[in-house]
LOTIPA-862629 format. One line per field, with one value per atom (N, C-alpha, C, O): residue number from 1; residue in one letter; atom name; x, y, z. Coordinates in Angstrom, 3 decimals, always signed. Example, Ala and Ser with C-alpha at 12.3 -4.5 7.8 and 13.67 -1.06 7.14 Angstrom:
2
seq: c(1_1_1_1_2_2_2_2)
type: c(A_A_A_A_S_S_S_S)
atom: c(N_CA_C_O_N_CA_C_O)
c1: c(+13.190_+12.300_+13.200_+14.236_+12.850_+13.670_+12.900_+13.409)
c2: c(-5.690_-4.500_-3.300_-3.319_-2.250_-1.060_+0.030_+1.138)
c3: c(+7.800_+7.800_+7.800_+8.465_+7.080_+7.140_+7.870_+8.039)
//
This chain:
108
seq: c(1_1_1_1_2_2_2_2_3_3_3_3_4_4_4_4_5_5_5_5_6_6_6_6_7_7_7_7_8_8_8_8_9_9_9_9_10_10_10_10_11_11_11_11_12_12_12_12_13_13_13_13_14_14_14_14_15_15_15_15_16_16_16_16_17_17_17_17_18_18_18_18_19_19_19_19_20_20_20_20_21_21_21_21_22_22_22_22_23_23_23_23_24_24_24_24_25_25_25_25_26_26_26_26_27_27_27_27_28_28_28_28_29_29_29_29_30_30_30_30_31_31_31_31_32_32_32_32_33_33_33_33_34_34_34_34_35_35_35_35_36_36_36_36_37_37_37_37_38_38_38_38_39_39_39_39_40_40_40_40_41_41_41_41_42_42_42_42_43_43_43_43_44_44_44_44_45_45_45_45_46_46_46_46_47_47_47_47_48_48_48_48_49_49_49_49_50_50_50_50_51_51_51_51_52_52_52_52_53_53_53_53_54_54_54_54_55_55_55_55_56_56_56_56_57_57_57_57_58_58_58_58_59_59_59_59_60_60_60_60_61_61_61_61_62_62_62_62_63_63_63_63_64_64_64_64_65_65_65_65_66_66_66_66_67_67_67_67_68_68_68_68_69_69_69_69_70_70_70_70_71_71_71_71_72_72_72_72_73_73_73_73_74_74_74_74_75_75_75_75_76_76_76_76_77_77_77_77_78_78_78_78_79_79_79_79_80_80_80_80_81_81_81_81_82_82_82_82_83_83_83_83_84_84_84_84_85_85_85_85_86_86_86_86_87_87_87_87_88_88_88_88_89_89_89_89_90_90_90_90_91_91_91_91_92_92_92_92_93_93_93_93_94_94_94_94_95_95_95_95_96_96_96_96_97_97_97_97_98_98_98_98_99_99_99_99_100_100_100_100_101_101_101_101_102_102_102_102_103_103_103_103_104_104_104_104_105_105_105_105_106_106_106_106_107_107_107_107_108_108_108_108)
type: c(M_M_M_M_A_A_A_A_S_S_S_S_G_G_G_G_P_P_P_P_R_R_R_R_F_F_F_F_D_D_D_D_E_E_E_E_V_V_V_V_E_E_E_E_W_W_W_W_I_I_I_I_L_L_L_L_R_R_R_R_T_T_T_T_E_E_E_E_T_T_T_T_A_A_A_A_G_G_G_G_V_V_V_V_R_R_R_R_V_V_V_V_N_N_N_N_T_T_T_T_L_L_L_L_G_G_G_G_P_P_P_P_G_G_G_G_R_R_R_R_S_S_S_S_T_T_T_T_P_P_P_P_W_W_W_W_H_H_H_H_R_R_R_R_H_H_H_H_T_T_T_T_E_E_E_E_V_V_V_V_A_A_A_A_D_D_D_D_E_E_E_E_V_V_V_V_F_F_F_F_C_C_C_C_L_L_L_L_E_E_E_E_T_T_T_T_P_P_P_P_V_V_V_V_E_E_E_E_I_I_I_I_G_G_G_G_L_L_L_L_R_R_R_R_A_A_A_A_P_P_P_P_D_D_D_D_E_E_E_E_T_T_T_T_A_A_A_A_A_A_A_A_L_L_L_L_A_A_A_A_P_P_P_P_G_G_G_G_Q_Q_Q_Q_R_R_R_R_L_L_L_L_R_R_R_R_I_I_I_I_P_P_P_P_A_A_A_A_G_G_G_G_R_R_R_R_V_V_V_V_H_H_H_H_R_R_R_R_V_V_V_V_V_V_V_V_N_N_N_N_R_R_R_R_G_G_G_G_A_A_A_A_A_A_A_A_A_A_A_A_A_A_A_A_R_R_R_R_Y_Y_Y_Y_L_L_L_L_L_L_L_L_V_V_V_V_Q_Q_Q_Q_V_V_V_V_G_G_G_G_R_R_R_R_Y_Y_Y_Y_D_D_D_D_F_F_F_F_D_D_D_D_A_A_A_A_V_V_V_V_G_G_G_G_E_E_E_E_E_E_E_E_E_E_E_E_A_A_A_A)
atom: c(N_CA_C_O_N_CA_C_O_N_CA_C_O_N_CA_C_O_N_CA_C_O_N_CA_C_O_N_CA_C_O_N_CA_C_O_N_CA_C_O_N_CA_C_O_N_CA_C_O_N_CA_C_O_N_CA_C_O_N_CA_C_O_N_CA_C_O_N_CA_C_O_N_CA_C_O_N_CA_C_O_N_CA_C_O_N_CA_C_O_N_CA_C_O_N_CA_C_O_N_CA_C_O_N_CA_C_O_N_CA_C_O_N_CA_C_O_N_CA_C_O_N_CA_C_O_N_CA_C_O_N_CA_C_O_N_CA_C_O_N_CA_C_O_N_CA_C_O_N_CA_C_O_N_CA_C_O_N_CA_C_O_N_CA_C_O_N_CA_C_O_N_CA_C_O_N_CA_C_O_N_CA_C_O_N_CA_C_O_N_CA_C_O_N_CA_C_O_N_CA_C_O_N_CA_C_O_N_CA_C_O_N_CA_C_O_N_CA_C_O_N_CA_C_O_N_CA_C_O_N_CA_C_O_N_CA_C_O_N_CA_C_O_N_CA_C_O_N_CA_C_O_N_CA_C_O_N_CA_C_O_N_CA_C_O_N_CA_C_O_N_CA_C_O_N_CA_C_O_N_CA_C_O_N_CA_C_O_N_CA_C_O_N_CA_C_O_N_CA_C_O_N_CA_C_O_N_CA_C_O_N_CA_C_O_N_CA_C_O_N_CA_C_O_N_CA_C_O_N_CA_C_O_N_CA_C_O_N_CA_C_O_N_CA_C_O_N_CA_C_O_N_CA_C_O_N_CA_C_O_N_CA_C_O_N_CA_C_O_N_CA_C_O_N_CA_C_O_N_CA_C_O_N_CA_C_O_N_CA_C_O_N_CA_C_O_N_CA_C_O_N_CA_C_O_N_CA_C_O_N_CA_C_O_N_CA_C_O_N_CA_C_O_N_CA_C_O_N_CA_C_O_N_CA_C_O_N_CA_C_O_N_CA_C_O_N_CA_C_O_N_CA_C_O_N_CA_C_O_N_CA_C_O_N_CA_C_O_N_CA_C_O_N_CA_C_O_N_CA_C_O_N_CA_C_O)
c1: c(+0.846_+0.000_+0.888_+1.780_+0.652_+1.437_+1.000_-0.081_+1.846_+1.539_+0.534_-0.069_+0.332_-0.654_-0.016_+1.207_-0.866_-0.364_+0.225_-0.054_+1.030_+1.577_+0.880_+0.927_+0.244_-0.469_+0.389_+1.327_+0.055_+0.748_+0.399_+1.206_-0.824_-1.256_-2.406_-3.249_-2.439_-3.538_-3.957_-3.135_-5.235_-5.786_-6.781_-7.878_-6.395_-7.273_-8.336_-8.034_-9.589_-10.710_-11.110_-11.425_-11.097_-11.414_-10.588_-10.502_-9.976_-9.159_-9.261_-8.705_-9.984_-10.095_-9.751_-9.399_-9.853_-9.569_-10.614_-10.345_-11.811_-12.884_-13.515_-14.568_-12.890_-13.411_-12.295_-11.392_-12.373_-11.421_-12.110_-12.832_-11.875_-12.398_-11.229_-10.621_-10.917_-9.775_-9.954_-10.730_-9.216_-9.147_-7.785_-6.751_-7.785_-6.554_-6.332_-7.276_-5.084_-4.717_-3.748_-2.696_-4.128_-3.266_-2.803_-3.621_-1.506_-0.970_-1.343_-1.824_-1.129_-1.440_-0.750_+0.447_-1.532_-0.973_-0.689_-0.165_-1.015_-0.728_-1.918_-3.050_-1.650_-2.734_-2.356_-1.186_-3.361_-3.113_-2.772_-3.141_-2.087_-1.879_-3.200_-4.124_-3.283_-4.429_-4.426_-3.384_-5.589_-5.677_-7.114_-8.047_-7.264_-8.582_-8.505_-7.421_-9.660_-9.787_-10.677_-11.649_-10.362_-11.150_-12.423_-13.420_-12.419_-13.593_-14.186_-15.370_-13.400_-13.792_-14.348_-13.750_-15.494_-16.002_-15.501_-15.481_-15.097_-14.655_-15.829_-16.524_-16.042_-16.974_-16.093_-15.469_-16.032_-15.161_-16.031_-16.930_-15.765_-16.477_-15.487_-14.540_-15.684_-14.788_-15.019_-16.153_-13.948_-14.049_-13.652_-14.406_-12.466_-12.030_-11.108_-10.319_-11.212_-10.553_-11.107_-11.027_-11.649_-12.213_-11.199_-10.000_-11.701_-10.881_-11.522_-12.724_-10.700_-11.163_-10.970_-9.915_-11.985_-11.896_-11.863_-12.812_-10.762_-10.671_-11.146_-10.758_-11.983_-12.558_-12.350_-12.314_-12.213_-12.041_-13.165_-13.771_-13.422_-14.368_-15.766_-16.226_-16.440_-16.066_-15.246_-15.260_-14.526_-13.711_-14.626_-15.491_-14.414_-15.199_-14.326_-13.332_-14.707_-14.082_-15.194_-16.142_-15.076_-16.054_-15.337_-14.354_-15.831_-15.281_-16.143_-17.351_-15.516_-16.246_-15.878_-14.701_-16.868_-16.681_-16.886_-17.486_-16.398_-16.629_-18.114_-18.990_-18.363_-19.730_-20.298_-21.351_-19.627_-20.111_-19.421_-18.343_-20.080_-19.528_-19.714_-20.581_-18.868_-18.944_-18.644_-17.725_-19.423_-19.174_-18.478_-18.938_-17.359_-16.606_-16.696_-16.143_-17.376_-17.559_-16.255_-15.311_-16.227_-15.074_-14.808_-15.738_-13.529_-13.123_-12.952_-12.339_-13.482_-13.379_-12.064_-11.743_-11.315_-10.040_-10.325_-11.207_-9.550_-9.780_-8.540_-7.576_-8.585_-7.574_-8.199_-9.201_-7.595_-8.040_-6.944_-5.764_-7.345_-6.397_-6.748_-7.918_-5.733_-5.901_-5.313_-4.092_-6.155_-5.702_-5.617_-5.252_-5.949_-5.970_-4.611_-3.622_-4.576_-3.346_-3.179_-2.151_-4.170_-4.110_-4.277_-4.732_-3.911_-4.082_-5.563_-6.426_-5.845_-7.217_-7.372_-6.510_-8.482_-8.769_-10.088_-11.066_-10.082_-11.317_-11.419_-10.420_-12.656_-12.953_-13.145_-13.891_-12.482_-12.584_-13.141_-12.565_-14.262_-14.887_-14.818_-15.245_-14.276_-14.135_-14.601_-14.154_-15.511_-16.003_-15.686_-16.032_-15.033_-14.599_-13.115_-12.457_-12.581_-11.152_-10.387_-10.594_-9.497_-8.785_-7.668_-6.921_-7.573_-6.399_-6.219_-7.148_-5.030_-4.703_-3.954_-2.810_-4.598_-4.016_-3.660_-4.525_-2.381_-1.934_-2.061_-1.794_-2.467_-2.678_-1.791_-1.802_-1.030_-0.170_-0.973_-2.143_-0.352_-1.019_-1.615_-2.679_-0.945_-1.446_-2.743_-3.536_-2.971_-4.206_-5.268_-6.460_-4.843_-5.774_-6.673_-7.516)
c2: c(-1.177_+0.000_+1.234_+1.359_+2.139_+3.373_+4.369_+4.242_+5.363_+6.361_+7.384_+8.078_+7.505_+8.437_+9.609_+9.746_+10.458_+11.581_+12.673_+12.759_+13.494_+14.675_+15.898_+16.148_+16.639_+17.840_+19.055_+18.989_+20.167_+21.408_+21.878_+22.511_+21.553_+21.896_+20.977_+20.647_+20.564_+19.776_+20.437_+20.659_+20.747_+21.317_+20.314_+20.146_+19.652_+18.670_+19.385_+20.288_+18.969_+19.488_+18.450_+18.795_+17.184_+16.075_+14.881_+14.566_+14.214_+13.038_+12.035_+12.247_+10.928_+9.849_+8.550_+8.568_+7.426_+6.136_+5.771_+4.967_+6.356_+5.976_+7.148_+6.987_+8.309_+9.454_+10.452_+10.634_+11.090_+12.137_+13.223_+12.947_+14.453_+15.602_+16.565_+16.969_+16.931_+17.815_+18.627_+18.271_+19.720_+20.525_+20.252_+20.488_+19.753_+19.469_+20.562_+21.024_+20.972_+21.940_+21.289_+20.783_+21.312_+20.808_+22.000_+22.810_+22.110_+23.182_+23.000_+21.935_+24.023_+23.949_+22.751_+22.528_+21.984_+20.844_+19.623_+18.635_+19.657_+18.514_+17.588_+17.974_+16.357_+15.386_+14.389_+14.239_+13.719_+12.581_+11.401_+11.412_+10.394_+9.192_+8.430_+8.617_+7.587_+6.690_+5.813_+5.286_+5.654_+4.866_+4.435_+4.835_+3.610_+3.197_+3.028_+2.952_+2.971_+2.701_+1.463_+1.318_+0.586_-0.637_-0.438_-1.113_+0.474_+0.683_+2.076_+2.264_+3.037_+4.439_+4.928_+4.708_+5.591_+6.328_+7.759_+8.318_+8.349_+9.748_+10.640_+10.382_+11.678_+12.751_+13.947_+14.505_+14.347_+15.438_+16.664_+16.617_+17.761_+19.026_+20.056_+20.413_+20.538_+21.533_+22.883_+23.356_+23.493_+24.776_+25.948_+26.913_+25.871_+26.931_+26.353_+25.448_+26.874_+26.396_+25.004_+24.098_+24.828_+23.529_+22.389_+22.578_+21.215_+20.002_+18.969_+19.002_+18.067_+16.982_+15.684_+15.453_+14.846_+13.535_+12.489_+12.360_+11.749_+10.637_+9.380_+9.122_+8.594_+7.384_+6.217_+6.406_+5.019_+3.806_+2.813_+2.836_+1.943_+0.823_+1.254_+0.930_+1.979_+2.385_+3.670_+4.439_+3.887_+5.096_+6.305_+6.344_+7.288_+8.518_+9.657_+9.443_+10.865_+12.068_+12.982_+13.247_+13.464_+14.402_+15.714_+15.739_+16.794_+18.122_+18.783_+18.942_+19.166_+19.810_+21.280_+21.627_+22.133_+23.566_+23.863_+23.055_+25.009_+25.361_+25.238_+25.726_+24.569_+24.343_+22.995_+22.606_+22.264_+20.953_+19.846_+20.033_+18.684_+17.566_+16.265_+16.145_+15.276_+13.949_+12.913_+13.083_+11.839_+10.709_+9.617_+9.229_+9.123_+8.039_+6.832_+6.867_+5.772_+4.637_+3.894_+3.933_+3.224_+2.398_+1.387_+0.825_+1.164_+0.180_+0.730_+0.075_+1.924_+2.480_+3.233_+4.110_+2.895_+3.556_+4.978_+5.210_+5.933_+7.337_+8.179_+7.718_+9.424_+10.408_+11.790_+11.961_+12.778_+14.166_+14.948_+14.811_+15.774_+16.514_+17.997_+18.370_+18.832_+20.279_+20.657_+20.702_+20.926_+21.332_+22.850_+23.363_+23.566_+25.025_+25.656_+24.968_+26.982_+27.760_+28.263_+28.855_+28.035_+28.453_+27.220_+26.175_+27.344_+26.246_+25.888_+26.765_+24.602_+24.106_+23.575_+22.861_+23.935_+23.444_+22.672_+23.100_+21.515_+20.749_+20.134_+19.776_+20.024_+19.404_+17.917_+17.526_+17.090_+15.645_+15.081_+15.285_+14.371_+13.737_+12.235_+11.729_+11.520_+10.068_+9.461_+9.869_+8.475_+7.792_+6.315_+5.703_+5.752_+4.359_+4.289_+5.323_+3.091_+2.925_+3.256_+2.627_+4.249_+4.773_+3.843_+3.301_+3.672_+3.058_+3.709_+4.306_+3.589_+4.193_+3.144_+2.814_+2.625_+1.571_+2.183_+2.334_+2.537_+3.129_+2.095_+0.912_+2.547_+1.687_+2.174_+3.364_+1.296_+1.678_+2.055_+1.690_+2.781_+3.223_+2.042_+2.173_+0.896_-0.258_-0.796_-1.418_-0.564_-0.995_+0.087_-0.205_+1.344_+2.464_+2.555_+3.448)
c3: c(+0.000_+0.000_+0.000_+0.839_-0.928_-1.038_+0.020_+0.594_+0.278_+1.297_+0.808_+1.627_-0.482_-0.999_-1.712_-1.746_-2.284_-3.073_-2.207_-1.011_-2.815_-2.146_-2.731_-3.936_-1.861_-2.270_-1.970_-1.176_-2.616_-2.317_-0.905_-0.225_-0.483_+0.869_+1.253_+0.419_+2.518_+3.063_+4.370_+5.259_+4.474_+5.704_+6.276_+5.744_+7.357_+7.992_+8.809_+9.590_+8.622_+9.405_+10.445_+11.584_+10.055_+10.951_+10.521_+9.334_+11.499_+11.174_+12.315_+13.393_+12.064_+13.036_+12.311_+11.131_+13.016_+12.369_+11.327_+10.435_+11.431_+10.519_+9.765_+9.148_+9.806_+9.049_+8.781_+9.597_+7.627_+7.286_+6.479_+5.521_+6.882_+6.146_+6.000_+6.991_+4.757_+4.551_+3.273_+2.386_+3.209_+2.006_+1.382_+2.008_+0.143_-0.591_-1.623_-2.264_-1.779_-2.805_-3.770_-3.379_-5.058_-6.128_-6.955_-7.393_-7.168_-7.998_-9.460_-9.849_-10.271_-11.697_-12.355_-12.170_-13.129_-13.844_-12.997_-13.511_-11.723_-10.839_-10.737_-11.029_-10.319_-10.139_-9.062_-8.708_-8.554_-7.681_-8.586_-9.761_-8.082_-8.896_-9.051_-8.260_-10.054_-10.162_-8.923_-8.533_-8.303_-7.071_-6.802_-7.498_-5.776_-5.294_-3.782_-3.202_-3.167_-1.729_-1.589_-2.330_-0.664_-0.532_+0.275_+0.017_+1.248_+2.105_+1.999_+2.279_+1.607_+1.685_+0.348_-0.705_+0.410_-0.747_-0.615_+0.481_-1.733_-1.731_-2.110_-3.092_-1.336_-1.695_-2.006_-1.104_-3.266_-3.713_-3.981_-4.820_-3.270_-3.434_-3.967_-3.266_-5.182_-5.764_-5.081_-5.000_-4.595_-3.899_-4.778_-4.909_-5.386_-6.290_-7.348_-7.077_-8.526_-9.744_-10.077_-9.247_-11.241_-11.623_-11.493_-11.702_-11.146_-11.114_-12.029_-12.295_-12.495_-13.354_-12.586_-11.995_-12.598_-11.957_-13.070_-13.843_-13.141_-14.071_-13.367_-12.228_-14.035_-13.455_-14.411_-15.627_-13.867_-14.660_-14.356_-13.284_-15.335_-15.221_-14.818_-13.723_-15.690_-17.039_-17.043_-16.082_-18.151_-18.296_-18.451_-19.325_-17.584_-17.605_-17.120_-16.427_-17.490_-16.957_-16.490_-17.228_-15.264_-14.718_-14.422_-13.681_-15.001_-14.737_-13.670_-13.848_-12.558_-11.471_-11.403_-11.309_-11.451_-11.254_-9.768_-9.059_-9.286_-7.887_-7.532_-8.246_-6.405_-5.948_-6.346_-5.841_-7.244_-7.668_-6.881_-6.317_-6.861_-6.097_-6.853_-7.719_-6.502_-7.099_-6.029_-5.228_-6.019_-5.121_-5.920_-6.993_-5.383_-6.014_-5.081_-3.982_-5.497_-4.593_-4.305_-5.094_-3.170_-2.793_-3.902_-4.480_-4.191_-5.183_-6.586_-7.429_-6.861_-8.227_-8.388_-7.585_-9.415_-9.702_-10.177_-11.005_-9.629_-9.959_-9.694_-9.083_-10.165_-9.825_-9.971_-10.666_-9.303_-9.381_-10.099_-9.777_-11.081_-11.904_-11.889_-11.983_-11.771_-11.932_-13.281_-13.434_-14.246_-15.579_-15.710_-16.767_-14.644_-14.694_-14.476_-14.220_-14.581_-14.410_-12.979_-12.651_-12.131_-10.726_-9.843_-10.308_-8.582_-7.632_-7.520_-7.539_-7.405_-7.237_-5.822_-5.309_-5.205_-3.856_-3.889_-4.500_-3.209_-3.092_-1.707_-1.083_-1.248_+0.031_-0.216_-1.114_+0.569_+0.443_+1.736_+2.805_+1.645_+2.801_+2.585_+1.547_+3.572_+3.499_+4.816_+5.888_+4.731_+5.921_+5.761_+4.751_+6.754_+6.720_+7.007_+7.126_+7.118_+7.369_+6.098_+5.061_+6.178_+5.017_+4.570_+5.385_+3.264_+2.649_+1.288_+0.743_+0.752_-0.544_-1.342_-1.030_-2.364_-3.198_-4.547_-5.410_-4.730_-5.998_-7.109_-6.900_-8.284_-9.433_-10.560_-10.876_-11.171_-12.277_-13.514_-13.634_-14.428_-15.661_-16.423_-17.029_-16.398_-17.152_-16.553_-17.260_-15.251_-14.605_-14.645_-14.536_-14.800_-14.710_-15.921_-15.998)
//
């Protein structure tokens, strides 16, 4: 199990063994690696600067503007991408025991 992505900034709001709420900041052109969680569903709320969510099985791309949200169920391979010229911030809510399973490009 990988340690997870490195963000430009992470602001934890709540962090327990079974819940996490944080604001992640991705710099321009940055992204999280392709990954999945076995128990945790991600609730992604775009705060500022649009973000793109890449999803697998089936392959989809969701563009979130500020104020929009997307639920990513446990087990679904995904990544968050900032294609903009400014830093992107999004609120991430996760309930359940957290894990981060990095997935190589060939699996993504």
